[in-house]
C-alpha positions as CSV (number, residue, x, y, z in Angstrom):
1,M,-25.7,-2.2,-59.1
2,D,-27.1,-4.7,-56.5
3,S,-28.7,-1.9,-54.7
4,F,-30.5,-0.8,-57.8
5,F,-31.9,-4.2,-58.5
6,R,-32.9,-4.7,-54.9
7,S,-34.8,-1.4,-55.0
8,L,-36.3,-2.2,-58.4
9,K,-37.7,-5.5,-57.2
10,A,-38.9,-4.2,-53.8
11,E,-40.5,-1.0,-55.1
12,R,-41.9,-2.2,-58.4
13,V,-41.7,-5.8,-59.5
14,Y,-42.9,-7.5,-56.4
15,L,-45.8,-5.0,-55.9
16,K,-47.3,-5.3,-59.4
17,C,-48.9,-7.8,-61.6
18,Y,-48.3,-6.9,-65.2
19,A,-50.9,-7.7,-67.8
20,S,-48.4,-7.8,-70.7
21,Y,-44.8,-7.7,-71.5
22,Q,-45.2,-4.2,-72.9
23,E,-46.8,-2.9,-69.7
24,A,-43.9,-4.4,-67.6
25,K,-41.3,-2.9,-70.0
26,T,-42.9,0.6,-69.8
27,D,-43.2,0.5,-66.1
28,L,-39.6,-0.7,-65.6
29,F,-38.2,2.0,-67.9
30,D,-40.3,4.6,-66.0
31,Y,-38.7,3.4,-62.8
32,I,-35.2,3.5,-64.2
33,R,-35.8,7.1,-65.3
34,F,-37.1,8.0,-61.8
35,Y,-34.1,6.2,-60.2
36,N,-31.5,8.0,-62.3
37,H,-33.1,11.5,-62.3
38,R,-35.0,11.9,-59.0
39,H,-34.2,9.2,-56.5
40,R,-31.7,10.5,-53.8
41,H,-28.8,8.2,-52.9
42,S,-27.1,8.3,-49.5
43,T,-23.8,7.2,-51.0
44,L,-24.0,10.2,-53.4
45,C,-24.5,12.7,-50.6
46,Y,-28.2,12.5,-51.2
47,L,-28.0,13.6,-54.9
48,S,-29.6,11.8,-57.7
49,P,-27.1,10.0,-60.0
50,M,-27.7,12.6,-62.7
51,E,-27.1,15.5,-60.3
52,F,-24.0,13.7,-59.0
53,E,-22.7,13.3,-62.6
54,R,-23.4,17.0,-63.4
55,Q,-21.6,18.2,-60.3
56,N,-18.6,16.0,-60.9
57,A,-18.4,17.0,-64.6
58,S,-18.4,20.7,-63.7
59,N,-15.8,20.1,-60.9
60,N,-13.5,18.3,-63.4
61,S,-13.7,21.0,-66.0
């Protein structure tokens, strides 16, 4: 979880100046979607969290 927040701050929050709360909220949700569905994680054998979950779910079935 700490890794996620470090990435979120470094890749989004510290690089942008949001004009409104809604703009910040939308951008952060977009980043979370990207992070969970597309971002590759070395600790997950370079799979995205969603791919890792799918793979483990099919292995446990």
